[in-house]
C-alpha positions as MATLAB code, in Angstrom:
seq = 'XXXXXXXXXXXXXXXXXXXXXXXXXXXXXXXXXXXXXXXXXXXXXXXXXXXXXXXXXXXXXXXXXXXXXXXXXXXXXXXXXXXXXXXXXXXXXXXXXXXXXXXXXXXXXXXXXXXXXXXXXXXXXXXXXXXXXXXXXXXXXXXXXXXXXXXXXXXXXXXXXXXXXXXXXXXXXXXXXXXXXXXXXXXXXXXXXXXXXXXXXXXXXXXXXXXXXXXXXXXXXXXXXXXXXXXXXXXXXXXXXXXXXXXXXXXXXXXXXXXXXXXXXXXXXXXXXXXXXXXXXXXXXXXXXXXXXXXXXXXXXXXXXXXXXXXXXXXXXXXXXXXXXXXXXXXXXXXXXXXXXXXXXXXXXXXXXXXXXXXXXXXXXXXXXXX';
ca = [
     -56.442   -6.176   -3.431;
     -55.533   -2.628   -3.322;
     -54.185   -2.954    0.312;
     -51.888   -5.818   -0.686;
     -50.900   -3.952   -3.877;
     -49.864   -0.877   -1.566;
     -47.952   -3.062    0.932;
     -45.975   -4.835   -1.756;
     -45.198   -1.517   -3.295;
     -43.947   -0.135   -0.083;
     -41.985   -3.193    0.494;
     -40.347   -2.939   -2.828;
     -39.404    0.654   -2.375;
     -37.989    0.193    1.027;
     -36.287   -3.000    0.277;
     -34.842   -1.768   -2.815;
     -33.440    1.388   -0.694;
     -31.942   -1.158    1.848;
     -30.296   -3.376   -0.928;
     -28.867   -0.271   -2.765;
     -27.329    0.952    0.558;
     -25.580   -2.459    0.781;
     -24.067   -1.878   -2.592;
     -22.580    1.425   -1.770;
     -18.847    1.003   -2.041;
     -16.768    1.544    1.246;
     -15.756    5.055    0.093;
     -12.357    6.076    1.629;
     -12.382    2.995    3.817;
      -8.604    3.760    4.642;
      -6.537    6.988    5.032;
      -4.273    7.937    2.232;
      -1.534    8.036    4.787;
      -0.874    8.003    8.359;
      -3.229    6.495   10.970;
      -5.877    7.650   13.424;
      -5.409    7.599   17.210;
      -8.389    6.887   19.375;
      -8.368    7.966   23.030;
     -10.888    7.366   25.814;
     -12.228    9.699   28.329;
      -8.812    9.635   30.448;
      -6.821   10.381   27.291;
      -5.551    6.756   27.095;
      -4.766    5.117   23.827;
      -7.608    2.875   22.760;
      -6.687    1.911   19.299;
      -4.584    3.106   16.318;
      -5.577    2.168   12.743;
      -5.101    3.249    9.027;
      -8.793    2.668    8.629;
     -11.041    5.534    8.662;
     -13.062    6.071   11.809;
     -16.557    7.802   12.183;
     -18.797    8.715   15.148;
     -20.806    5.613   16.043;
     -18.213    3.157   15.113;
     -17.265    0.734   17.822;
     -14.149   -1.226   19.027;
     -13.838   -4.182   21.209;
     -10.290   -4.226   22.668;
      -7.890   -7.030   23.261;
      -9.228   -7.328   26.761;
     -12.851   -7.240   25.664;
     -13.796   -3.674   26.527;
     -16.231   -2.298   24.179;
     -15.889    1.395   23.216;
     -17.932    3.668   21.103;
     -16.398    6.498   18.989;
     -17.900    9.834   20.042;
     -16.043   12.401   17.832;
     -13.318   12.518   15.111;
     -11.242   15.578   14.479;
      -8.514   14.769   11.854;
      -6.195   12.049   13.001;
      -7.414   12.013   16.718;
     -10.784   10.307   17.620;
     -12.437   10.104   20.962;
     -14.109    7.220   22.435;
     -16.322    6.457   25.533;
     -16.292    3.128   27.356;
     -19.563    1.262   27.062;
     -19.188   -2.117   28.854;
     -17.039   -5.264   29.395;
     -17.960   -7.870   26.635;
     -18.000  -10.712   29.109;
     -19.687  -13.079   26.674;
     -16.245  -13.287   24.783;
     -14.380  -14.136   27.784;
     -16.879  -16.567   29.185;
     -17.421  -18.324   25.751;
     -18.291  -21.907   26.059;
     -15.578  -24.126   24.566;
     -15.221  -27.792   24.066;
     -13.053  -30.246   22.263;
     -14.199  -30.859   18.475;
     -15.324  -34.357   17.733;
     -13.482  -36.325   15.177;
     -15.298  -36.247   11.843;
     -16.336  -39.739   10.059;
     -13.752  -40.478    7.443;
     -16.409  -40.304    4.704;
     -17.284  -36.755    5.546;
     -16.285  -34.278    2.659;
     -13.842  -31.497    3.636;
     -15.475  -28.185    4.419;
     -14.586  -25.493    1.711;
     -13.079  -22.041    2.973;
     -12.690  -19.208    0.498;
      -9.787  -16.721    0.859;
      -9.470  -13.553   -1.224;
      -7.969  -10.040   -1.014;
      -9.872   -6.843   -1.741;
      -6.611   -4.858   -1.544;
      -4.380   -7.048   -3.769;
      -1.516   -4.571   -3.719;
      -0.900   -4.479    0.303;
       2.795   -5.563    1.087;
       5.237   -5.435    4.121;
       7.995   -3.067    4.150;
      10.985   -4.998    6.194;
      10.491   -8.027    3.707;
       9.304   -6.362    0.365;
      10.957   -3.035    0.497;
       7.339   -1.127   -0.189;
       4.059   -0.974    1.461;
       2.303   -1.399   -1.779;
       3.070   -3.449   -4.952;
       0.428   -3.081   -7.594;
      -0.687   -6.173   -9.166;
       1.734   -8.281   -6.875;
       0.996   -7.518   -3.457;
       2.656   -9.770   -1.000;
      -0.696   -9.937    0.976;
      -1.404  -12.689   -1.430;
       1.524  -14.698   -0.140;
       0.112  -14.343    3.231;
      -3.225  -15.876    1.959;
      -1.004  -18.745    0.788;
       0.163  -19.372    4.155;
      -3.427  -19.342    5.472;
      -4.367  -21.673    2.772;
      -1.594  -24.045    3.358;
      -2.213  -24.525    7.051;
      -6.019  -24.864    6.553;
      -5.221  -27.707    4.071;
      -2.948  -29.324    6.429;
      -5.798  -29.237    8.788;
      -8.029  -31.169    6.467;
      -9.981  -28.198    4.783;
     -10.513  -27.591    1.188;
      -9.627  -24.014    0.070;
     -10.241  -21.789   -2.710;
      -7.678  -18.866   -2.764;
      -8.660  -16.286   -5.162;
      -5.961  -13.975   -6.498;
      -8.073  -11.889   -8.639;
      -6.721   -8.305   -8.762;
      -8.900   -5.571   -7.427;
      -6.503   -2.763   -8.152;
      -6.221    0.152   -7.856;
      -6.525    0.607   -4.198;
      -9.299    3.082   -4.188;
     -12.849    3.451   -2.951;
     -14.252    1.153   -5.826;
     -11.882   -1.672   -4.601;
     -14.924   -3.230   -2.782;
     -17.156   -3.074   -5.686;
     -14.644   -4.984   -7.749;
     -14.089   -7.492   -5.012;
     -17.754   -7.990   -4.621;
     -17.912   -9.858   -8.124;
     -15.066  -12.197   -6.707;
     -16.983  -12.750   -3.614;
     -20.124  -13.603   -5.315;
     -18.298  -16.149   -7.535;
     -16.765  -17.628   -4.582;
     -20.215  -17.938   -2.994;
     -21.351  -20.085   -5.882;
     -18.815  -22.782   -4.455;
     -20.957  -22.785   -1.117;
     -17.854  -22.235    1.089;
     -18.478  -22.370    4.948;
     -16.555  -19.341    5.718;
     -14.968  -16.529    3.619;
     -12.020  -14.576    4.705;
     -10.745  -11.156    3.075;
      -7.050  -11.005    4.067;
      -5.680   -7.327    4.572;
      -3.025   -5.657    6.451;
      -3.450   -2.356    8.299;
      -1.325    0.910    8.478;
      -0.438    1.553   12.115;
       2.562    1.939   14.200;
       4.728   -1.333   14.661;
       4.214   -1.444   18.373;
       0.332   -1.807   17.820;
       0.673   -4.930   15.874;
       3.890   -6.511   16.954;
       3.901   -9.440   19.348;
       5.619  -12.728   20.195;
       3.799  -16.151   20.288;
       5.667  -19.153   21.338;
       8.949  -17.307   21.021;
       8.375  -16.488   17.317;
       7.683  -12.920   15.998;
       4.035  -12.728   15.075;
       1.766   -9.917   13.760;
      -1.648   -9.269   15.559;
      -4.895   -9.400   13.829;
      -7.803   -7.023   13.697;
     -11.186   -8.384   13.042;
     -13.394   -5.870   11.122;
     -17.205   -6.046   10.985;
     -19.336   -3.817    8.847;
     -22.450   -2.011   10.296;
     -24.015   -1.053    7.192;
     -25.465   -4.447    6.509;
     -28.247   -6.502    7.597;
     -26.102   -9.348    8.781;
     -24.337   -7.064   11.494;
     -25.559   -8.902   14.556;
     -24.884  -12.332   13.206;
     -21.344  -11.272   11.694;
     -20.315   -9.571   15.014;
     -21.420  -12.686   16.968;
     -19.246  -14.664   14.531;
     -16.312  -12.340   15.144;
     -16.661  -12.845   19.047;
     -16.432  -16.400   18.583;
     -13.198  -16.316   16.387;
     -11.813  -13.861   19.114;
     -12.800  -16.426   21.742;
     -11.381  -19.295   20.033;
      -7.959  -17.636   19.142;
      -7.831  -16.326   22.646;
      -7.989  -19.835   24.003;
      -5.220  -20.946   21.914;
      -3.077  -17.894   21.322;
      -3.965  -15.174   23.656;
      -2.913  -11.685   22.143;
      -3.046  -12.986   18.655;
      -6.230  -10.893   18.063;
      -5.965   -7.305   19.106;
      -9.667   -6.516   18.718;
     -12.728   -6.261   16.765;
     -13.573   -3.114   14.892;
     -17.282   -2.578   14.130;
     -16.897   -0.053   11.261;
     -19.146    2.124    8.923;
     -18.775   -0.038    5.844;
     -20.207   -3.321    4.844;
     -17.193   -5.066    3.273;
     -19.467   -7.462    1.441;
     -20.666   -9.051    4.629;
     -24.094   -8.257    3.542;
     -23.967  -11.260    1.185;
     -22.934  -13.711    3.912;
     -22.740  -13.577    7.555;
     -19.751  -15.757    7.734;
     -17.555  -13.299    5.890;
     -14.618  -11.891    7.822;
     -12.247   -9.290    7.038;
      -8.860   -9.784    8.823;
      -6.156   -7.093    8.925;
      -2.922   -8.978    9.404;
      -0.442   -6.682   10.829;
       0.802   -3.349    9.440;
       3.160   -2.374    6.867;
       6.033   -2.283    9.363;
       5.724   -5.924   10.342;
       7.723   -8.629    8.375;
       5.723  -10.745    5.995;
       7.259  -13.893    7.806;
       5.440  -12.627   10.934;
       2.043  -12.058    9.125;
       2.463  -15.634    7.652;
       3.079  -17.080   10.769;
      -0.018  -15.408   12.431;
      -2.458  -16.374    9.836;
      -1.243  -20.032   10.404;
      -2.072  -19.655   14.108;
      -5.597  -18.259   13.011;
      -5.974  -21.446   10.901;
      -5.251  -23.524   13.933;
      -8.366  -21.988   15.764;
     -10.548  -22.436   12.664;
     -11.738  -25.844   13.794;
     -12.768  -24.416   17.114;
     -15.433  -21.969   15.725;
     -16.638  -23.875   12.683;
     -19.171  -26.614   13.533;
     -17.718  -29.611   11.834;
     -14.131  -30.708   12.422;
     -12.367  -31.970    9.435;
     -10.582  -35.436    9.062;
      -7.073  -34.156   10.201;
      -8.128  -31.425   12.625;
      -8.216  -33.473   15.776;
      -4.759  -34.716   15.380;
      -3.029  -31.999   13.449;
      -4.327  -29.172   15.544;
      -3.335  -30.988   18.640;
      -5.337  -32.116   21.710;
      -7.688  -29.870   23.633;
      -8.630  -27.594   20.783;
     -11.435  -25.442   22.027;
     -14.733  -25.475   20.027;
     -16.707  -22.437   20.228;
     -20.467  -23.051   19.865;
     -21.528  -22.969   16.206;
     -22.781  -19.844   14.306;
     -25.655  -21.099   12.253;
     -26.833  -18.065   10.270;
     -30.521  -19.495   10.033;
     -30.471  -19.942   13.912;
     -28.564  -17.159   15.457;
     -29.146  -13.494   15.545;
     -31.471  -13.324   12.683;
     -34.184  -12.111   14.969;
     -32.310   -8.851   15.690;
     -31.571   -8.711   11.863;
     -35.195   -9.109   10.979;
     -36.163   -6.415   13.490;
     -33.696   -4.111   11.935;
     -35.007   -4.806    8.445;
     -38.789   -4.482    9.642;
     -37.895   -1.170   11.550;
     -36.185    0.131    8.334;
     -39.447   -0.722    6.390;
     -41.555    1.167    8.854;
     -39.441    4.163    8.728;
     -39.133    4.033    4.944;
     -42.991    3.659    4.660;
     -43.463    6.718    6.908;
     -40.985    8.709    4.933;
     -42.581    7.769    1.656;
     -45.997    8.956    2.930;
     -44.509   12.235    4.090;
     -42.786   13.047    0.716;
     -45.984   12.042   -1.241;
     -48.297   14.308    0.982;
     -45.929   17.170    2.055;
     -46.912   17.165    5.614;
     -47.181   14.736    8.625;
     -50.943   15.806    9.121;
     -51.673   15.073    5.429;
     -49.700   11.717    5.843;
     -51.711   10.935    8.692;
     -55.070   11.635    7.128;
     -54.032    9.579    3.984;
     -53.070    6.678    6.198;
     -56.343    6.747    8.226;
     -58.426    7.109    4.988;
     -56.606    4.292    3.484;
     -57.127    1.833    6.227;
     -60.689    2.987    6.825;
     -61.838    2.313    3.228;
     -59.613   -0.819    2.505;
     -60.486   -2.733    5.588;
     -64.335   -1.752    5.089;
     -63.849   -3.286    1.555;
     -62.180   -6.299    2.731;
     -64.651   -6.970    5.394;
     -67.644   -5.977    3.289;
     -66.394   -8.675    0.500;
     -66.279  -11.300    3.296;
     -69.938  -10.588    4.598;
     -71.054  -10.847    0.778;
     -69.536  -14.158    0.382;
     -71.180  -15.312    3.569;
];
C-alpha cells in the first residue's frame, strides 16, 4: 500500500506540474511593434512575423520545408533547415462522401483571443479595442461554413486588453465553447508583418495568406501538429498558396484543452479586410476535406472533387507520442523530486533502492503468507 501511495503522490505532484504549465499565459506572444525576420544558413529569409520567436520554435514553410530556430537577437532570428515534410505534399486525399440527410450538422466553434485586431486599409487602424474587425472576418468564416451545411457558434466575447493575459481570458470562452462539443475550434487572428508576406491573388481576387500556429507547450502537440498538416494539405489541394506555413511556437494557445483547436493568422494589418474575409471563406471550402464527416450541403456547395484528408481522430492518432511525452515528464519529475528531497543524487539513489527493496519485500511477503 505504501508503494501505491508513493506512486500516486508522485503522479499527482508531477501531473499537477504539467497541468499548471499548460495554464501559463502565453506571455508576450506578440511584439509590441514591428516584426521578426528569420533567415536560414544562407541568409535567405525564411519567414517574417509579429509573433515572438524563441530558439527551439519550428516553421514549416509554404513549400513544406521544416526549419528550426537556433538563435534570436532582437528582430533577427536564425534558423537551420531540418528536412522536407513530404507527408504534407503526399497526403492521401479523396472525395468526401455524401452524408445521409438525417445526420445532424457538425458544430464548429469560432472565437477570437485578440478581439481588437483590425486592418488598416479598410478600418483606418490596426487595433480597435472593443470592436476589432477581426470579428467581422470571423463572420465571413461562419457564413461560408453555414452555407456548406455546418452549424457554427461564433463567440464575440471580448478579451481586451491585448496583453499577455488575453489567452487566460479567452481560455474561459474556449471552455464554454467546449461544452457544446464542437468537432473543431478556430481562434481567428491577424499577424503583423510586411504586406508582401501575406498578400496573394487567388482566382483573380486579392487574398490574405494564412498562418497556422501550433503551440509546443501542451500534451496535444503531436496530434495538433498532425491536424495542422492535414489542414495545409487540404487547402494546398484546393487553393495552393493560401496557407503560407505552420508555425510551431512556444505557447499553448489553449490547444492543451482540445487537439482540434487551431489558431489561424489571417493576413497582416496591411491587408484589406475584404481580402481577409475572402481567405477565410476559402479556408471554409477546405473544411469538409479535413473533417471526417461531410455535411448535407458540402458535396454540392463545395463543388466536385473536394479532397478529403484522412481523419484526425484524437483517440486514435498521435496519442502514443503524447503519452510518451507525459510518461517521460513524470519520470523526470519523479527524479527531480527525489533529488530535492534528499539533497544529492547518491542519497536519492540509496533512498530509491531502499524503498523498492523493502516495499517489494513486504508485497511478496504478504502474498506468501496468504498462500
